C-alpha positions as CSV (number, residue, x, y, z in Angstrom):
1,M,-19.4,19.9,67.4
2,S,-16.3,21.4,69.1
3,N,-16.4,22.3,72.8
4,V,-16.6,25.8,74.2
5,G,-13.3,27.6,74.3
6,T,-11.8,25.7,71.3
7,S,-9.1,27.9,69.8
8,V,-9.8,29.0,66.3
9,I,-7.1,31.5,65.3
10,Q,-5.0,34.3,66.8
11,V,-5.1,37.8,65.4
12,T,-2.3,40.4,66.1
13,A,-2.3,44.1,65.7
14,H,0.7,46.4,65.6
15,D,1.0,50.0,67.0
16,A,3.7,52.3,65.9
17,D,3.7,54.4,69.1
18,D,6.4,54.0,71.7
19,P,5.3,51.1,74.0
20,T,7.3,52.7,76.9
21,Y,5.3,55.9,76.8
22,G,2.2,55.4,78.8
23,N,-0.6,53.3,77.4
24,S,-0.2,54.6,73.8
25,A,0.8,51.2,72.5
26,K,-1.3,49.0,74.8
27,L,-3.8,47.2,72.7
28,V,-7.1,45.6,73.7
29,Y,-9.0,43.1,71.4
30,T,-12.8,42.9,71.3
31,V,-15.4,41.2,69.1
32,L,-17.6,43.6,67.1
33,E,-19.5,40.9,65.1
34,G,-19.7,37.1,65.6
35,L,-21.3,37.0,69.0
36,P,-22.4,34.8,70.6
37,F,-20.6,32.1,68.6
38,F,-17.1,33.3,69.1
39,S,-15.1,35.3,71.6
40,V,-11.6,36.9,71.6
41,D,-9.0,37.1,74.4
42,P,-8.5,40.9,75.1
43,Q,-4.8,40.6,75.6
44,T,-3.7,37.9,73.2
45,G,-6.2,38.2,70.4
46,V,-7.0,34.5,70.3
47,I,-10.5,33.7,68.9
48,R,-12.3,30.9,70.6
49,T,-15.7,29.2,70.3
50,A,-18.3,30.6,72.7
51,T,-21.2,28.3,71.9
52,P,-21.3,24.5,72.2
53,N,-22.5,22.1,69.5
54,M,-22.3,24.4,66.5
55,D,-23.8,22.5,63.6
56,R,-22.2,22.7,60.1
57,E,-25.4,21.5,58.5
58,T,-27.2,24.6,60.1
59,Q,-24.6,27.2,59.3
60,Q,-21.3,26.4,57.7
61,E,-19.6,29.8,57.6
62,F,-19.3,32.7,60.1
63,L,-17.8,36.2,59.8
64,V,-16.0,37.5,63.0
65,V,-15.0,41.2,63.2
66,V,-12.3,41.8,65.8
67,Q,-11.3,45.3,66.9
68,A,-7.9,46.2,68.3
69,K,-7.9,49.5,70.4
70,D,-4.9,51.3,72.0
71,M,-4.8,53.3,75.2
72,G,-5.8,50.0,76.9
73,G,-9.2,50.3,75.4
74,H,-10.1,53.5,77.1
75,T,-12.0,56.4,75.6
76,G,-9.8,58.4,73.3
77,G,-7.8,55.5,72.1
78,L,-7.3,54.7,68.4
79,S,-8.6,51.4,67.0
80,G,-8.4,49.1,64.0
81,S,-10.5,46.1,63.0
82,T,-10.2,43.0,60.9
83,T,-12.6,40.4,59.6
84,V,-12.0,36.7,60.1
85,T,-14.0,34.1,58.1
86,V,-14.5,30.9,60.1
87,T,-15.7,27.8,58.3
88,L,-16.9,24.8,60.2
89,S,-15.4,21.5,59.0
90,D,-17.7,18.5,58.7
91,V,-17.8,15.5,61.0
92,N,-19.8,12.4,60.6
93,D,-22.5,13.2,63.0
94,N,-25.5,12.5,60.8
95,P,-26.8,9.0,59.8
96,P,-28.1,8.3,56.3
97,R,-31.9,8.5,55.9
98,F,-34.1,7.2,53.0
99,P,-36.5,9.8,51.9
100,Q,-39.2,7.2,51.7
101,S,-39.8,3.9,53.4
102,S,-40.6,1.8,50.4
103,Y,-39.8,1.7,46.7
104,Q,-41.6,0.2,43.7
105,F,-39.8,-1.1,40.6
106,S,-40.7,-3.3,37.6
107,V,-38.7,-5.4,35.2
108,V,-39.6,-7.4,32.2
109,E,-39.1,-11.2,32.5
110,T,-36.9,-11.4,29.4
111,A,-34.3,-9.0,30.9
112,P,-30.9,-10.6,30.9
113,P,-28.8,-11.0,34.1
114,G,-26.9,-7.9,34.9
115,S,-29.7,-5.5,33.8
116,A,-30.4,-2.5,36.0
117,V,-33.8,-2.7,37.7
118,G,-33.8,0.5,39.7
119,R,-31.8,3.2,41.6
120,L,-32.4,4.5,45.1
121,R,-30.5,7.0,47.3
122,A,-30.3,7.6,51.0
123,H,-29.8,11.2,52.1
124,D,-26.8,12.1,54.4
125,P,-26.3,15.8,55.4
126,D,-22.6,15.2,55.8
127,E,-20.2,15.8,53.0
128,G,-17.1,14.2,51.6
129,E,-16.0,10.9,53.0
130,N,-18.6,11.3,55.8
131,A,-21.4,11.1,53.3
132,L,-20.2,7.9,51.5
133,L,-22.7,5.1,51.6
134,A,-22.8,1.4,51.1
135,Y,-25.9,-0.5,50.1
136,S,-26.9,-4.2,50.8
137,I,-29.9,-6.5,50.5
138,L,-30.8,-7.9,53.9
139,E,-31.4,-11.6,54.4
140,G,-34.8,-12.9,55.1
141,G,-36.4,-11.6,52.0
142,D,-37.1,-13.4,48.7
143,G,-35.1,-11.1,46.5
144,A,-31.5,-11.8,47.7
145,E,-31.2,-14.8,45.3
146,A,-32.6,-12.9,42.3
147,F,-31.3,-9.4,42.8
148,A,-28.1,-7.6,43.8
149,I,-27.3,-4.0,44.7
150,H,-24.1,-2.0,44.5
151,T,-23.1,1.6,45.1
152,D,-22.3,3.8,42.1
153,M,-18.9,5.5,41.5
154,L,-19.9,8.6,43.5
155,G,-20.8,6.5,46.6
156,Q,-24.3,8.0,46.8
157,D,-26.8,5.9,44.8
158,G,-27.6,2.2,45.2
159,I,-28.2,0.4,41.9
160,I,-30.4,-2.8,41.9
161,T,-29.4,-5.3,39.2
162,L,-30.7,-8.7,38.1
163,K,-28.8,-11.8,39.2
164,K,-30.7,-14.5,37.3
165,P,-33.4,-14.7,34.6
166,L,-36.9,-14.2,35.8
167,D,-40.1,-16.0,34.9
168,F,-43.4,-14.3,35.0
169,E,-45.3,-17.5,34.9
170,S,-43.6,-18.8,38.0
171,R,-43.4,-15.6,40.1
172,H,-45.0,-12.2,39.6
173,S,-43.1,-10.1,42.2
174,Y,-40.3,-9.9,44.7
175,T,-40.1,-8.0,48.0
176,F,-36.9,-7.4,50.0
177,R,-35.2,-4.8,52.2
178,V,-32.2,-2.6,51.3
179,E,-29.9,-1.1,53.9
180,A,-27.8,2.0,53.5
181,T,-24.7,2.4,55.8
182,N,-22.0,5.1,56.2
183,T,-18.6,3.7,55.3
184,Q,-16.8,6.2,57.6
185,I,-18.0,6.2,61.2
186,D,-16.4,8.6,63.9
187,P,-16.3,6.8,67.3
188,Q,-16.8,10.1,69.1
189,Y,-20.3,10.3,67.6
190,I,-21.3,6.7,67.8
191,R,-23.9,7.6,70.4
192,K,-25.7,9.5,67.6
193,G,-26.1,6.2,65.7
194,P,-27.0,3.9,64.3
195,F,-25.5,5.3,61.1
196,K,-27.7,3.3,58.7
197,D,-31.2,3.2,57.4
198,V,-33.5,0.5,55.9
199,A,-36.1,0.7,53.1
200,T,-38.4,-1.9,51.6
201,V,-38.2,-2.6,47.8
202,R,-40.8,-4.4,45.8
203,V,-40.0,-5.5,42.2
204,T,-42.8,-6.5,39.9
205,V,-42.1,-8.9,37.0
206,E,-43.8,-8.0,33.8
207,D,-44.9,-10.6,31.3
208,A,-43.3,-10.8,27.8
209,D,-43.8,-12.9,24.8
210,E,-41.0,-15.5,25.2
211,P,-39.7,-18.0,22.7
212,P,-40.5,-21.7,23.2
213,V,-38.4,-23.6,25.8
214,F,-37.1,-27.2,25.1
215,S,-37.4,-29.8,27.7
216,R,-33.7,-30.5,27.6
217,P,-30.6,-28.3,27.0
218,E,-29.5,-30.7,24.2
219,Y,-30.6,-34.0,22.8
220,H,-28.6,-37.2,22.3
221,L,-30.4,-39.8,20.1
222,A,-29.4,-43.1,18.7
223,V,-30.6,-45.3,15.8
224,Y,-29.2,-48.5,14.2
225,E,-27.7,-48.3,10.8
226,N,-29.3,-49.8,7.6
227,G,-32.8,-49.1,8.8
228,P,-35.4,-48.3,6.1
229,P,-36.5,-44.7,5.5
230,G,-39.0,-43.6,8.2
231,T,-37.2,-45.4,11.1
232,P,-37.9,-43.5,14.3
233,V,-34.9,-41.8,15.8
234,G,-36.3,-39.8,18.7
235,K,-38.4,-36.9,19.7
236,V,-37.8,-33.3,20.8
237,T,-40.3,-31.3,22.8
238,A,-40.7,-27.6,23.4
239,V,-43.4,-25.6,25.2
240,D,-44.6,-22.0,25.2
241,L,-44.6,-20.7,28.8
242,D,-46.7,-17.7,28.0
243,T,-50.3,-17.4,29.0
244,P,-52.1,-18.3,26.9
245,S,-49.6,-20.6,25.3
246,S,-49.1,-21.0,21.5
247,V,-48.9,-24.1,19.3
248,I,-45.3,-25.1,18.5
249,R,-44.1,-26.1,15.0
250,Y,-40.8,-28.0,14.5
251,S,-38.3,-28.0,11.6
252,I,-34.7,-28.9,10.9
253,L,-32.3,-26.2,9.8
254,Q,-31.3,-27.1,6.2
255,H,-27.7,-26.1,6.5
256,T,-27.2,-28.5,9.5
257,D,-28.5,-31.5,7.5
258,P,-27.7,-30.7,3.9
259,E,-27.9,-34.3,2.7
260,R,-31.5,-34.6,4.2
261,Y,-30.7,-37.7,6.2
262,F,-33.5,-37.0,8.6
263,S,-37.0,-35.5,8.7
264,I,-39.1,-34.2,11.5
265,N,-42.8,-34.2,12.2
266,P,-43.8,-30.5,12.4
267,Q,-46.6,-31.2,14.9
268,D,-45.0,-33.4,17.6
269,G,-41.2,-33.1,16.9
270,A,-40.7,-36.8,16.1
271,I,-37.4,-37.3,14.1
272,L,-37.3,-40.0,11.4
273,T,-34.7,-41.3,9.0
274,S,-35.0,-40.3,5.3
275,V,-32.5,-42.7,3.8
276,P,-30.7,-45.8,5.1
277,L,-27.7,-44.8,7.2
278,D,-24.3,-46.3,7.2
279,R,-22.2,-46.2,10.4
280,E,-19.0,-46.9,8.5
281,V,-19.6,-43.7,6.5
282,F,-20.8,-41.3,9.3
283,A,-20.9,-42.5,12.9
284,W,-22.5,-39.3,14.1
285,H,-24.9,-36.8,12.7
286,N,-25.3,-33.3,14.2
287,M,-28.3,-31.0,13.3
288,T,-30.2,-28.1,14.7
289,V,-34.0,-28.3,15.4
290,L,-36.0,-25.1,15.3
291,A,-39.2,-24.6,17.4
292,T,-41.4,-21.7,16.3
293,E,-44.6,-20.4,17.9
294,L,-47.5,-20.7,15.4
295,D,-49.1,-17.5,16.7
296,S,-45.9,-15.5,16.7
297,P,-43.4,-16.8,14.1
298,T,-40.7,-14.4,15.3
299,Q,-40.5,-16.2,18.6
300,D,-38.4,-19.3,18.0
301,S,-35.8,-21.4,19.8
302,Q,-33.0,-23.7,18.5
303,I,-31.6,-26.9,20.0
304,H,-28.7,-29.1,19.1
305,V,-29.5,-32.7,18.3
306,A,-26.7,-35.3,18.0
307,V,-27.7,-38.7,16.5
308,Q,-25.4,-41.6,17.0
309,I,-25.5,-44.4,14.4
310,L,-25.4,-47.8,16.1
311,D,-23.5,-50.6,14.5
312,V,-24.8,-53.8,13.1
313,N,-22.7,-56.6,11.7
314,D,-23.1,-55.7,8.0
315,N,-19.5,-55.9,6.8
316,S,-17.6,-59.0,6.0
317,P,-13.9,-59.3,7.1
318,Q,-11.4,-58.4,4.5
319,L,-7.6,-58.4,4.1
320,E,-5.9,-55.4,5.6
321,Q,-4.1,-54.5,2.3
322,S,-3.6,-55.8,-1.2
323,Y,-0.9,-58.4,-0.9
324,E,1.4,-59.5,-3.7
325,P,3.1,-62.6,-2.3
326,F,5.8,-64.6,-4.2
327,A,7.6,-67.8,-3.7
328,C,11.1,-68.7,-4.9
329,D,11.3,-71.5,-7.4
330,N,13.9,-73.2,-5.2
331,A,11.9,-72.8,-1.9
332,I,11.7,-75.7,0.5
333,P,8.6,-77.0,2.2
334,G,7.5,-75.1,5.3
335,Q,9.0,-71.9,4.1
336,L,7.0,-68.7,5.0
337,V,5.5,-67.1,1.9
338,Q,3.5,-64.2,3.3
339,L,2.1,-63.0,6.6
340,I,-1.4,-61.6,6.1
341,R,-3.8,-59.7,8.4
342,A,-7.6,-59.3,8.3
343,V,-9.7,-56.4,9.5
344,D,-13.4,-55.8,10.0
345,R,-15.0,-52.4,9.3
346,D,-17.7,-52.9,11.9
347,E,-17.5,-51.1,15.2
348,D,-16.5,-54.2,17.2
349,G,-14.8,-56.0,14.3
350,N,-11.2,-55.2,15.2
351,T,-11.6,-56.2,18.8
352,S,-13.4,-59.5,18.0
353,R,-11.7,-62.6,16.8
354,I,-11.4,-63.1,13.0
355,I,-10.7,-66.7,11.8
356,I,-8.5,-67.0,8.7
357,R,-8.5,-70.5,7.0
358,S,-8.7,-72.3,3.7
359,P,-12.2,-73.2,2.4
360,S,-13.3,-76.7,3.0
361,T,-14.5,-77.1,-0.6
362,I,-11.5,-75.8,-2.5
363,R,-7.9,-75.2,-1.5
364,E,-4.4,-74.9,-2.9
365,P,-2.5,-78.1,-2.1
366,N,0.9,-76.5,-2.3
367,V,0.2,-73.8,0.3
368,T,-0.9,-74.2,3.9
369,V,-2.8,-71.4,5.7
370,R,-2.0,-71.3,9.4
371,D,-4.2,-69.1,11.6
372,N,-2.2,-67.2,14.2
373,K,-5.3,-66.4,16.3
374,D,-4.6,-62.7,16.4
375,N,-6.5,-61.8,13.2
376,S,-3.4,-62.8,11.1
377,A,-2.3,-65.9,9.3
378,S,0.9,-67.3,7.7
379,L,1.1,-68.8,4.3
380,L,3.5,-71.8,4.2
381,L,4.8,-73.9,1.3
382,R,3.8,-77.6,1.4
383,A,5.1,-79.2,-1.8
384,T,8.6,-79.5,-3.1
385,R,7.7,-79.2,-6.8
386,L,6.3,-75.8,-7.8
387,P,5.3,-74.5,-11.1
388,P,8.1,-73.1,-13.3
389,Q,9.3,-69.5,-13.1
390,G,6.5,-67.2,-14.3
391,G,3.8,-69.5,-13.0
392,F,1.6,-68.8,-10.0
393,L,-0.5,-70.4,-7.3
394,L,-4.1,-69.4,-6.4
395,V,-4.7,-69.5,-2.7
396,P,-8.4,-69.2,-1.7
397,L,-9.0,-67.9,1.8
398,E,-12.0,-67.8,4.1
399,L,-12.3,-65.0,6.7
400,V,-15.0,-65.4,9.4
401,D,-15.8,-62.8,12.0
402,G,-17.3,-63.3,15.5
403,G,-20.3,-61.0,15.0
404,S,-24.0,-61.9,15.0
405,P,-25.0,-62.8,12.4
406,T,-21.6,-64.2,11.3
407,R,-20.1,-62.6,8.2
408,T,-17.6,-64.4,5.9
409,G,-15.1,-63.0,3.4
410,S,-13.7,-65.0,0.5
411,P,-10.6,-63.3,-0.9
412,T,-8.1,-65.1,-3.1
413,L,-4.3,-64.5,-3.1
414,T,-2.1,-65.0,-6.2
415,V,1.4,-66.3,-5.3
416,S,3.9,-65.7,-8.1
417,I,6.8,-68.1,-8.7
418,C,10.0,-66.1,-9.1
419,R,13.7,-66.5,-9.4
420,C,15.4,-65.5,-6.2
421,R,19.0,-64.8,-5.0
422,R,20.7,-66.7,-2.3
423,D,19.5,-64.4,0.4
424,G,15.8,-65.0,-0.7
425,A,15.3,-61.6,-2.3
426,M,13.4,-61.7,-5.6
427,Q,15.6,-61.4,-8.7
428,T,13.3,-61.9,-11.6
429,C,9.6,-62.7,-11.8
430,G,7.2,-63.2,-14.7
431,P,7.4,-65.1,-18.0
432,E,9.0,-62.1,-19.7
433,A,12.1,-62.6,-17.6
434,L,12.9,-66.0,-19.2
435,G,14.0,-64.5,-22.5
436,S,15.8,-61.5,-21.0
437,P,17.7,-62.5,-17.8
438,A,19.5,-59.2,-17.8
439,G,18.0,-55.8,-18.3
440,L,18.2,-52.2,-17.5
441,S,17.4,-51.0,-14.0
442,T,14.8,-48.4,-13.2
443,G,17.5,-45.8,-12.6
444,A,19.1,-46.3,-16.0
445,L,15.7,-46.0,-17.7
446,L,15.0,-42.7,-15.9
447,A,18.4,-41.4,-16.9
448,I,17.9,-42.3,-20.6
449,L,14.4,-40.6,-20.6
450,A,15.9,-37.5,-19.0
451,C,18.6,-37.2,-21.7
452,V,16.0,-37.7,-24.5
453,G,13.8,-35.0,-23.0
454,T,16.8,-32.6,-22.7
455,L,17.7,-33.1,-26.4
456,L,14.1,-32.4,-27.5
457,A,14.0,-29.2,-25.4
458,L,17.2,-28.0,-27.1
459,V,15.9,-28.7,-30.6
460,L,12.6,-26.9,-29.9
461,L,14.6,-23.9,-28.5
462,F,16.8,-23.8,-31.6
463,V,13.9,-23.9,-34.0
464,A,12.1,-21.1,-32.0
465,L,15.1,-18.9,-32.1
466,R,15.5,-19.4,-35.9
467,R,11.9,-18.4,-36.5
468,Q,12.1,-15.4,-34.3
469,K,15.2,-14.2,-36.1
470,Q,13.6,-14.6,-39.5
471,A,10.4,-12.8,-38.3
472,A,12.5,-9.8,-37.1
473,L,13.9,-9.3,-40.6
474,L,10.5,-9.0,-42.3
475,P,8.5,-5.8,-41.9
476,F,4.8,-5.8,-41.2
477,E,3.0,-6.0,-44.5
478,E,-0.2,-4.9,-42.9
479,E,1.4,-1.7,-41.6
480,D,-0.7,1.4,-42.1
481,V,0.8,3.5,-44.9
482,R,-0.5,6.7,-43.3
483,E,2.2,6.3,-40.6
484,N,4.9,6.7,-43.2
485,I,5.1,10.4,-43.6
486,I,7.6,11.7,-46.2
487,T,8.4,15.4,-46.4
488,Y,9.4,16.9,-49.7
489,D,10.8,20.5,-49.8
490,D,10.8,20.9,-53.6
491,E,9.2,24.1,-54.8
492,G,7.3,24.0,-58.0
493,G,8.1,26.2,-61.0
494,G,4.6,27.6,-61.5
495,E,3.2,27.9,-65.0
496,E,6.7,27.8,-66.6
497,D,7.4,24.4,-65.0
498,T,6.6,21.9,-67.8
499,E,8.8,19.1,-66.6
500,A,7.2,18.2,-63.3
501,F,4.1,16.7,-64.9
502,D,3.4,15.6,-68.5
503,M,0.2,17.4,-69.5
504,A,0.2,16.0,-73.0
505,A,-1.9,13.1,-72.1
506,L,-4.6,15.4,-70.8
507,Q,-4.3,18.1,-73.4
508,N,-4.9,15.5,-76.1
509,P,-6.7,12.4,-74.9
510,D,-6.5,10.8,-78.3
511,A,-2.8,10.8,-78.2
512,A,-2.6,9.1,-74.8
513,P,-1.2,5.6,-75.0
514,P,-3.4,2.7,-73.7
515,P,-3.1,2.0,-70.0
516,S,-1.1,-1.2,-70.7
517,Q,1.6,0.7,-72.6
518,Q,2.1,3.4,-70.0
519,R,5.0,3.4,-67.7
520,R,4.1,1.7,-64.4
521,L,4.4,3.9,-61.3
522,L,5.7,2.1,-58.3
523,R,4.8,3.1,-54.7
524,R,7.6,4.1,-52.5
525,D,5.8,4.0,-49.2
526,V,5.3,0.2,-49.1
527,L,7.5,-2.8,-50.0
528,P,7.1,-4.1,-53.6
529,R,5.1,-7.3,-53.7
530,P,4.0,-9.4,-56.6
531,H,0.8,-8.5,-58.2
532,F,-1.1,-9.1,-61.4
533,P,-1.4,-6.3,-64.0
534,P,-4.8,-4.7,-64.1
535,S,-7.1,-6.0,-66.7
536,L,-7.6,-3.8,-69.8
537,S,-10.8,-2.0,-69.9
538,T,-13.2,-3.3,-72.5
539,R,-15.0,0.0,-72.9
540,V,-14.5,2.1,-75.9
541,P,-12.1,5.1,-75.1
542,P,-14.2,8.3,-74.6
543,Q,-14.2,10.9,-77.3
544,P,-12.1,14.0,-76.8
545,H,-15.1,16.2,-76.1
546,D,-16.3,13.8,-73.3
547,V,-14.0,15.0,-70.5
548,A,-16.2,13.6,-67.6
549,S,-16.2,10.1,-69.0
550,F,-12.5,10.2,-69.6
551,L,-11.7,11.2,-66.0
552,T,-14.1,8.6,-64.7
553,A,-12.4,5.9,-66.7
554,R,-9.0,7.0,-65.6
555,L,-10.0,7.2,-61.9
556,S,-11.5,3.7,-62.0
557,E,-8.2,2.3,-63.5
558,V,-6.2,4.1,-60.8
559,D,-8.4,2.7,-58.0
560,A,-8.0,-0.8,-59.3
561,D,-4.2,-0.7,-59.8
562,P,-2.2,-1.3,-56.6
563,S,1.0,0.0,-58.1
564,V,-0.1,3.6,-58.4
565,P,0.5,6.2,-55.6
566,P,-2.0,6.3,-52.6
567,Y,-5.7,6.9,-53.5
568,D,-5.9,10.1,-51.4
569,S,-3.1,11.8,-53.4
570,I,-4.1,14.9,-55.5
571,Q,-4.2,14.6,-59.2
572,V,-4.0,17.9,-61.2
573,Y,-5.6,17.9,-64.6
574,G,-5.0,20.9,-67.0
575,Y,-7.3,19.9,-69.8
576,E,-10.0,22.5,-70.7
577,G,-11.9,20.3,-73.1
578,Q,-12.9,20.8,-76.7
579,G,-15.9,22.1,-78.6
580,S,-16.1,25.4,-76.6
581,S,-16.8,28.5,-78.8
582,A,-14.9,30.6,-76.3
583,G,-11.5,29.0,-77.1
584,S,-8.6,29.3,-74.7
585,L,-8.2,32.1,-72.2
586,S,-4.7,31.2,-71.2
587,S,-3.3,34.6,-72.2
588,P,-4.8,37.9,-73.4
589,G,-2.9,37.7,-76.7
590,S,-4.4,34.3,-77.7
591,S,-7.6,33.9,-79.6
592,C,-9.5,31.0,-81.1
593,A,-10.4,33.2,-84.1
594,G,-6.9,34.1,-84.9
595,D,-5.0,37.3,-84.5
596,S,-6.9,40.4,-83.4
597,D,-5.6,42.4,-86.3
598,A,-6.8,39.9,-88.8
599,G,-10.3,39.1,-87.6
600,G,-11.1,41.7,-84.9
601,Y,-13.0,41.1,-81.8
602,E,-16.5,41.3,-83.1
603,Y,-17.2,37.6,-82.3
604,L,-17.0,38.4,-78.6
605,E,-20.3,40.3,-78.8
606,E,-22.1,37.0,-79.3
607,W,-20.9,35.7,-75.9
608,G,-22.9,38.1,-73.8
609,P,-22.9,41.6,-72.3
610,L,-19.7,41.2,-70.4
611,F,-17.7,40.0,-73.5
612,R,-19.4,42.7,-75.6
613,T,-17.7,45.3,-73.4
614,L,-14.4,43.6,-73.8
615,A,-14.9,43.6,-77.6
616,E,-15.5,47.3,-77.6
617,L,-12.3,48.0,-75.6
618,Y,-10.1,45.9,-77.8
619,G,-11.9,46.1,-81.1
620,A,-12.3,49.9,-81.4
621,P,-10.3,51.3,-84.3
622,E,-7.4,53.6,-83.5
623,G,-8.2,57.2,-84.4
624,P,-5.8,59.7,-85.8
625,P,-3.3,61.1,-83.4
626,P,-4.3,64.4,-81.9
627,T,-2.8,67.5,-83.5
């Protein structure tokens, strides 16, 4: 939008020829490309606009080729050229325009406030800040109170949002106008305005299945205390705004009324008491009532219900605390014995007047009850002669409240007769004090008890230490013997060793002494402990030829005797038995039939083929020596 002749840039060419020699270095500038939009000054090389009202939106970039020719531009001169790129900068000379005059949007009636309803954009051919837009809803429509519009972060789109909840049953649609305006307006081009545009927006509200709606935001009900079960408290009401509407059912959330003080009619929402209520226990009850659509149980609403328990005059006045008055045995008439105060647990009981007096039918002649008219009374002595020390006076009282109906309390105070010091403080009181005028104080008794407790603790500690010391000296009798591993590095002597184990008892069972006469073997892997000797076997000792019975008998004796080595130790028995026709094979030179020279080896042939071969080897007669 620049005027004709606006300077764009100056180009300069250099000629190495001598400028003082003719026209060799005289340069002339001309435009080869870029006409008719730009021109160049022939002498200075300044490029200027040649066409008015160039539009960036039509063409943003131009290429201008400028030629510089020496010899003053005449024929025969040398030339050079350069290309200049000219870019048009934007100005705000275009107003925004909506691509369509009306827009249609829809939103469901249950959408919360702040929800996006729709997005629209006005087109502005300018760029940068000149294209930034601002959107607004014009007054005069019916959507300004229900909808709002704001510009997005890029400054291009207008976003319509919801300002308040919608109700399909009350209104089905909204129509309003939206205006888009440039935020940056150049006063030079204000004549091209207005720099804004307007479009019509229609928003349709869609129906949705809504939960029931209560008639109030919360309920505050009241009922008098001590009413019988079933006393009406109040009523809650909810309706279904959908079309067609559904039947509503009511209930009380159990966790809000765990003691079941109230019940509710499911059909009409009437709340009743289930038990008699006591204002002095709970003055308020808070619960939550649930309203549910019968046709759609998932659609429900909750409401808070507060029930205030109203007071009735059902509590008699009573003394503020448990008094223990006493009178000195030397008190004079008119002396103050005790100041008492009465209270009423009813709601207005402490603010109403409570009369404190002596009953008209029975009273204590030695004590006067004077009402102070502020819910308190003074007990004063009347007689000079009182019961002896340790005695007491019974003072009946009558407490009357100001409620309707009137409630009366009848407490009785016991005034003890005590011995007092000169300052009036009690010294001793009670019949037990007559025989013991002097005694230990509470502090002394506590000190004595503390000393006794300390001595008992020391004695128990000493006994525990003695027992622990004795227990440390004794080994565990139940200790597993397999953990006591003893290693012996003695090497046996083989067959020649006849001292390590006495084989005589097994070689000749008849010569073995009875079990009771044998030397008792003691175990070295456990501590000795007293035990009873094993009982003697009543069986007849086995015969020498019955080796199996003999070993079985000895094994049973060993198993039953706790003084022998462990049961899993190895016992070696070298007894071969008797009655075998083969005799002993302990050495090649031995024979059960005597010497080989005397009897020969012919008896071996009776033992089988193998022994027959042995008999032929050893029993063959020696022949004469070879000659």
